[in-house]
Every structure is written in C-alpha cells, then in structure tokens.
C-alpha positions as CSV (number, residue, x, y, z in Angstrom):
1,M,0.0,0.0,0.0
2,K,1.4,3.4,-1.1
3,N,1.7,6.4,1.1
4,A,0.7,9.8,-0.4
5,L,1.2,13.2,1.2
6,I,-1.0,16.0,-0.1
7,T,-0.3,19.7,0.7
8,G,-3.4,21.9,0.3
9,I,-5.6,18.9,1.0
10,T,-8.6,21.0,2.3
11,G,-8.9,22.9,-1.0
12,Q,-10.8,22.0,-4.2
13,D,-8.1,19.9,-5.9
14,G,-6.8,18.4,-2.6
15,S,-10.2,17.0,-1.8
16,Y,-10.9,15.4,-5.2
17,L,-7.3,14.0,-5.2
18,A,-7.7,12.6,-1.7
19,E,-11.0,10.9,-2.7
20,L,-9.2,9.4,-5.8
21,L,-6.2,8.1,-3.8
22,L,-8.4,6.6,-1.1
23,E,-10.4,4.8,-3.8
24,K,-7.0,3.4,-5.1
25,G,-6.1,2.1,-1.7
26,Y,-3.5,4.7,-0.7
27,N,-2.7,5.7,2.9
28,V,-3.5,9.4,2.6
29,Y,-1.7,12.1,4.6
30,G,-2.6,15.7,4.5
31,I,-0.8,18.8,5.6
32,M,-2.8,21.4,7.5
33,R,-1.7,24.7,9.0
34,R,-2.5,25.0,12.7
35,K,-5.3,27.5,13.3
36,S,-7.3,28.5,16.4
37,V,-10.4,26.9,14.8
38,V,-9.9,23.6,13.0
39,D,-11.3,23.8,9.4
40,Y,-11.3,20.6,7.3
41,G,-12.8,22.5,4.4
42,N,-13.6,20.3,1.4
43,V,-12.5,17.1,3.2
44,E,-14.9,17.3,6.1
45,H,-16.8,14.3,4.7
46,I,-13.6,12.1,4.6
47,K,-11.6,13.5,7.5
48,D,-11.7,10.2,9.4
49,K,-9.9,8.5,6.5
50,I,-7.0,11.0,6.3
51,N,-3.9,11.3,8.5
52,F,-3.5,15.0,9.1
53,I,-0.1,16.5,9.9
54,Y,0.4,20.1,11.1
55,A,3.0,21.8,8.9
56,D,3.6,25.0,6.9
57,M,5.0,25.5,3.4
58,T,7.2,28.3,4.7
59,D,8.8,26.1,7.5
60,V,11.1,23.5,6.0
61,I,11.6,21.8,9.4
62,S,7.9,21.1,9.6
63,L,7.9,19.7,6.1
64,I,10.9,17.4,6.9
65,N,8.8,16.2,9.9
66,A,5.8,15.6,7.7
67,M,8.0,13.5,5.4
68,K,9.3,11.5,8.3
69,I,5.8,10.8,9.7
70,S,4.2,9.9,6.3
71,Q,7.2,8.2,4.6
72,A,5.4,9.3,1.5
73,D,5.9,7.5,-1.8
74,E,4.2,10.3,-3.6
75,V,3.9,14.0,-2.7
76,Y,1.3,16.2,-4.4
77,N,2.1,19.9,-3.8
78,L,-1.2,21.7,-4.2
79,A,-0.8,24.2,-1.4
80,A,-0.7,27.8,-2.6
81,Q,-1.9,31.3,-2.2
82,S,-4.0,30.6,-5.3
83,F,-6.1,33.8,-5.8
84,V,-4.5,35.9,-8.5
85,A,-6.0,39.2,-7.3
86,T,-4.7,38.7,-3.8
87,S,-1.1,38.3,-5.2
88,W,-0.9,42.0,-5.9
89,E,-2.0,42.8,-2.4
90,Q,0.3,40.2,-0.8
91,P,3.2,39.7,-3.2
92,I,5.7,38.7,-0.6
93,A,3.5,36.1,1.1
94,T,2.6,34.7,-2.4
95,A,6.3,34.3,-3.2
96,E,7.1,32.7,0.1
97,I,4.3,30.1,-0.3
98,D,4.1,29.6,-4.0
99,A,7.8,29.8,-4.8
100,I,10.1,29.2,-1.8
101,G,7.5,26.8,-0.4
102,V,8.1,24.5,-3.4
103,T,11.9,24.5,-2.7
104,N,11.2,23.7,1.0
105,M,9.1,20.7,0.0
106,L,11.7,19.4,-2.5
107,E,14.4,19.8,0.2
108,A,12.3,17.9,2.7
109,I,11.9,15.0,0.2
110,R,15.6,15.1,-0.7
111,T,16.6,15.0,2.9
112,V,14.2,12.2,4.1
113,K,13.3,10.1,1.1
114,P,14.8,11.0,-2.2
115,S,13.0,8.2,-4.0
116,C,9.6,9.8,-3.3
117,R,7.8,11.0,-6.4
118,F,6.8,14.7,-6.5
119,Y,4.0,16.5,-8.3
120,Q,4.1,20.3,-8.5
121,A,0.9,22.2,-9.3
122,S,1.9,24.6,-12.0
123,T,-0.6,26.9,-13.7
124,S,-1.6,28.4,-17.1
125,E,-1.1,31.8,-15.5
126,M,2.6,31.3,-16.2
127,F,1.8,31.9,-19.9
128,G,0.2,35.3,-19.0
129,L,0.8,37.5,-22.1
130,V,0.6,34.5,-24.4
131,Q,3.3,34.0,-27.0
132,E,1.3,31.5,-29.0
133,I,-2.2,30.0,-29.3
134,P,-2.9,27.4,-28.2
135,Q,-0.3,27.1,-25.4
136,K,1.6,23.8,-25.0
137,E,4.6,22.6,-22.9
138,T,7.2,24.4,-25.2
139,T,5.4,27.7,-25.2
140,P,7.5,30.5,-23.7
141,F,6.2,31.9,-20.4
142,Y,5.3,35.5,-19.7
143,P,3.5,35.7,-16.3
144,R,1.4,38.8,-15.7
145,S,0.8,38.7,-11.9
146,P,2.9,38.1,-8.7
147,Y,1.1,34.8,-8.5
148,G,2.2,33.8,-12.0
149,V,5.8,34.9,-11.3
150,A,5.9,32.9,-8.1
151,K,4.4,29.8,-9.7
152,L,7.0,30.1,-12.5
153,Y,9.8,29.8,-9.9
154,G,8.0,26.7,-8.5
155,H,7.8,25.2,-11.9
156,W,11.5,25.8,-12.8
157,I,12.9,24.7,-9.4
158,T,10.9,21.4,-9.8
159,K,12.6,20.9,-13.2
160,N,16.0,21.9,-11.7
161,Y,15.7,19.4,-8.8
162,R,14.8,16.7,-11.4
163,E,17.9,17.4,-13.4
164,S,20.2,18.2,-10.5
165,Y,19.4,15.3,-8.2
166,D,17.8,12.8,-10.5
167,M,14.5,13.1,-8.6
168,Y,11.2,12.0,-10.0
169,A,9.7,15.5,-10.0
170,C,7.2,16.8,-12.5
171,S,4.8,19.7,-13.0
172,G,1.3,19.7,-14.3
173,I,0.6,23.0,-16.1
174,L,-3.1,23.0,-15.3
175,F,-5.4,25.4,-17.0
176,N,-8.5,26.8,-15.2
177,H,-10.4,24.0,-13.5
178,E,-13.4,24.6,-11.4
179,S,-16.1,22.7,-9.4
180,E,-18.8,22.9,-6.9
181,R,-16.0,23.0,-4.3
182,R,-14.4,26.2,-5.7
183,G,-14.0,29.1,-3.3
184,K,-16.4,31.9,-3.8
185,E,-13.7,34.5,-4.4
186,F,-13.0,32.8,-7.8
187,V,-14.9,34.3,-10.6
188,T,-16.6,31.0,-11.7
189,R,-18.0,30.3,-8.2
190,K,-18.8,34.0,-7.7
191,I,-20.9,33.8,-10.8
192,T,-22.8,30.6,-10.0
193,D,-23.4,31.6,-6.4
194,A,-24.8,35.0,-7.6
195,V,-27.0,33.3,-10.2
196,A,-28.5,31.1,-7.5
197,R,-29.1,34.1,-5.2
198,I,-30.7,36.1,-8.1
199,K,-32.9,33.1,-9.0
200,H,-34.0,32.9,-5.4
201,G,-34.7,36.6,-5.2
202,I,-32.2,37.5,-2.5
203,Q,-29.7,39.3,-4.8
204,D,-30.4,41.8,-7.5
205,C,-27.2,41.9,-9.6
206,I,-23.7,40.5,-10.0
207,E,-20.7,42.8,-10.6
208,L,-17.8,41.5,-12.7
209,G,-14.5,42.8,-14.2
210,N,-13.3,42.0,-17.7
211,M,-16.1,40.2,-19.5
212,D,-14.0,39.6,-22.6
213,A,-11.2,37.6,-20.7
214,K,-11.1,34.1,-22.3
215,R,-10.3,31.0,-20.3
216,D,-10.0,27.3,-20.8
217,W,-12.3,25.8,-18.2
218,G,-12.4,22.1,-17.1
219,H,-13.6,20.2,-14.0
220,S,-11.2,19.6,-11.1
221,Q,-12.3,16.0,-10.8
222,D,-10.9,15.3,-14.3
223,Y,-7.7,17.2,-13.6
224,V,-6.7,15.4,-10.4
225,K,-6.7,12.1,-12.4
226,A,-4.0,13.7,-14.6
227,M,-1.9,14.5,-11.5
228,W,-2.0,10.9,-10.4
229,L,-1.1,9.6,-13.9
230,M,1.9,11.9,-14.0
231,L,3.4,10.1,-11.0
232,Q,2.8,6.6,-12.5
233,Q,5.1,6.9,-15.5
234,D,8.6,5.4,-16.1
235,T,10.2,8.8,-16.4
236,P,9.1,12.3,-15.0
237,D,8.0,15.0,-17.3
238,D,5.8,18.1,-17.5
239,Y,2.4,18.2,-19.0
240,V,-0.3,20.7,-20.0
241,I,-3.7,19.7,-18.8
242,A,-6.5,21.6,-20.5
243,T,-9.7,21.2,-22.7
244,N,-8.4,22.9,-25.9
245,E,-11.6,25.1,-25.7
246,T,-11.7,28.7,-24.6
247,R,-14.7,30.9,-23.6
248,T,-15.2,34.4,-22.4
249,V,-16.4,35.3,-18.9
250,R,-19.6,36.5,-20.6
251,E,-20.2,33.1,-22.0
252,F,-19.8,31.5,-18.6
253,V,-22.3,34.0,-17.2
254,D,-24.8,33.3,-20.0
255,V,-24.6,29.5,-19.6
256,A,-24.9,29.8,-15.8
257,F,-28.1,31.9,-16.0
258,K,-29.5,29.5,-18.6
259,H,-29.1,26.6,-16.2
260,A,-31.1,28.6,-13.6
261,G,-33.8,29.2,-16.2
262,I,-32.9,32.8,-16.8
263,D,-32.3,34.2,-20.3
264,V,-29.9,37.1,-20.3
265,E,-29.3,39.7,-23.0
266,F,-26.1,41.7,-23.0
267,K,-26.1,45.3,-24.0
268,G,-23.4,48.0,-24.2
269,E,-19.6,47.7,-24.3
270,G,-16.7,48.0,-21.9
271,I,-17.5,49.3,-18.5
272,D,-21.0,50.3,-19.7
273,E,-21.9,46.7,-20.5
274,I,-24.9,45.2,-18.7
275,G,-26.8,41.9,-18.7
276,V,-30.6,42.1,-18.7
277,D,-33.1,39.4,-17.7
278,K,-35.2,39.1,-20.9
279,A,-38.3,38.1,-18.9
280,T,-38.3,40.9,-16.3
281,G,-36.2,43.6,-17.9
282,K,-34.1,43.8,-14.7
283,T,-30.3,44.4,-14.9
284,V,-28.7,41.3,-13.4
285,V,-25.0,41.8,-14.6
286,R,-22.9,45.0,-14.4
287,V,-19.2,45.7,-15.0
288,N,-17.2,47.2,-12.2
289,P,-13.7,48.5,-13.0
290,K,-12.5,47.7,-9.5
291,F,-12.4,44.0,-10.6
292,F,-10.0,44.6,-13.5
293,R,-6.5,43.3,-13.0
294,P,-3.5,45.7,-13.1
295,A,-2.1,43.5,-15.9
296,E,-4.7,41.4,-17.7
297,V,-4.3,37.9,-19.2
298,D,-6.6,38.1,-22.2
299,I,-6.7,34.5,-23.5
300,L,-5.7,31.1,-22.2
301,L,-6.2,28.1,-24.4
302,G,-4.3,24.9,-23.7
303,N,-3.3,22.0,-25.9
304,P,-3.4,18.7,-23.9
305,A,-2.2,16.5,-26.8
306,K,0.9,15.3,-25.0
307,A,-1.0,14.3,-21.9
308,E,-3.7,12.5,-23.9
309,E,-1.0,10.6,-25.9
310,K,1.5,9.8,-23.2
311,L,-0.6,9.6,-20.1
312,G,-3.8,8.3,-21.7
313,W,-5.6,11.2,-19.9
314,V,-9.2,11.8,-21.0
315,R,-11.4,14.8,-20.1
316,E,-14.8,13.5,-19.3
317,I,-16.8,16.5,-17.9
318,S,-17.8,19.0,-20.6
319,F,-18.0,22.8,-20.1
320,D,-21.8,22.7,-20.0
321,E,-21.9,19.9,-17.5
322,L,-19.3,21.8,-15.3
323,V,-21.5,24.9,-15.2
324,K,-24.7,22.9,-14.7
325,R,-23.2,21.1,-11.7
326,M,-22.0,24.3,-10.1
327,V,-25.3,26.1,-10.6
328,E,-27.4,23.2,-9.3
329,N,-25.1,22.9,-6.3
330,D,-25.4,26.6,-5.5
331,L,-29.2,26.7,-6.0
332,A,-29.5,23.9,-3.4
333,L,-27.1,25.6,-1.0
334,V,-28.9,29.0,-1.2
335,E,-32.3,27.3,-0.8
336,K,-30.9,25.6,2.3
337,E,-29.6,28.9,3.6
338,I,-33.0,30.6,3.1
339,K,-34.7,27.8,5.0
340,I,-32.3,28.1,7.9
341,S,-32.7,31.9,8.0
342,K,-36.5,31.5,8.3
343,I,-36.1,29.1,11.2
344,D,-33.9,31.6,13.0
C-alpha cells in the first residue's frame, strides 16, 4: 500500500485528489496549517480516513517532519496562495508560499526520502501574455501577476531538482479547473453563487470585471486524475492539462443563468456593458472596473495532446456539465440557507 502526502488537502483539488487516492487504496496524509479553529474545508466528509499532519510551506523543518511521519511514496504539492487578485495585495506572502515553499518541500523530500515522487501544481497563469495560441509545454512563459511569477519559480525549481538530483519530480501545467467546491472568491463560483441568489430573489445583480477575458475551463475531478497519472510513468515529465476550448467570462455567465432558467441579453460595451433578464427587464449583470486586473491575461487556451497521448488522460466532464453542476449545487445551498434563516 502506497503512502501519499497532499499539501493543500482541504482545497478544491486536494479534496478530489484525496478521494481518488483513497479509492485506489493509498494511505493518505494531508498537511494542515494550525489555526485557532480547525477547518477541514472540502475534506470534512472524509476527515476520518485522512492522517493529518500540522506543517507549513514556509517552514522547511515542519515539512521534513511531515515526510518522516508519512514516509510518502508520492507527494502532491497543491498548497498555494492561489487567488491571482490577492497576489498584488500580498506579493511577498505569495512568493514565500508559491515559490520558496516548493523548494522547501523538495528539500524535505531530498533529505528524508529522495526516491519519493513529486508533483508540482503549475498553472496556465505562467503563460500570461501568451506567446502562441494554443499554449503547450514548449510555449515561452510571460507571467502577468505576482502569482504567475511565483508559480513560474516553483515550476523551474521542480525541473531543476529533477535534473540536478535525479529526482522523480514533475509539473502539471493546469489550465483553469473549477467545481462545486471552488472558493467563492474565484470568478466562476462567484458567478454561480450570484446566479443562485438572483434566482431565489435574494440578490439583484452581480458585478464583474473584464467580461472579454477568455479562459480554458475544465472540472477539477478530471484534472486530479492527470496528477496521479503523471506520477505513475517510467520517467518524470511536465504536461499541459486543458480542454483545448476557450470561452469568455460573458459566455460563462450566459450559460450559468440559462441553467437557472434565466435568459440574459447583454447590452453596451466595456465598463457600460450590462446583462438584462429578458423576462423581467431587470439588470442582473454589471461591469465594475475595480475587478479589473492591473495587468490582464486576455486569453488562455491549452493543448493537452501530450497528456492525452503519453498519459492516456481523457477529459470526461464538458464545459456545459461543469457549469450545470456548479449552478445546481449553489441553487441547493442557497435554498438551504434561506430555510435556515427563516427558522432563526
């Protein structure tokens, strides 16, 4: 039976990966930061099946201790300050966790168990101001946020340890992947949560930033399978995981409202653009410049051909199904919230 150590286990990807590894018979260890209030996040439902270890990505000693306790055969480094907008507000913290934290984890593995296989969660945000469309493993990087810059360090230090110390270390360059477990600060979940609230009549409108930004969206459940596959190969390598489809934020909004039974018509351009409920004439979408990024990433579109060919990875959940699941989940959550508030 293999031992796996997951950093960022309480997050979206960490929870789906933990479920996958438990199904495959792994002993699953998860790193948690010590807080005054214990929060199991997205693994609350499987917390009794996971061995939790208190550690911190900025403290290499704690990571060495986590490696000694878990004796991990595979480490999945999913921990990060993962919200792009926050990286401008907290650039140093983002660098310490998303960049230096990767080195700390690699050093812990090299110190305790060099044979352990390592997965680094890289990101399409490293492509930033894209140099070619679609983006693939050989596309030059041009990050456009402190988050993207920090992640690029994590990506290159992983490759460096692979080549310097002959470690089985690889990076998955994952394009945007969402789910019902996504945090509400992320634009996709912000949209589906607002759609549910508007449908239930407890919110009037949603405010968004750049409606023309294009992203390649998949479901996290499909993407964690790719992470696992990367660590099962004969030799380590880096892979783009994406859908090879790109859509605007506006399209995501339109599909989300449709799954809630609301038909939206968009009018105007730029900061004056609005989305109007065709049935009622009410404005349900507005643009707010405060949500624009200081340096925008206009289009992300990934080519997963290498992963499909070499890993046998298959994307199973379509864009429409992804949005449908997220909207239905939020409709149920908001309905539950309303019922509880009436009891109170």
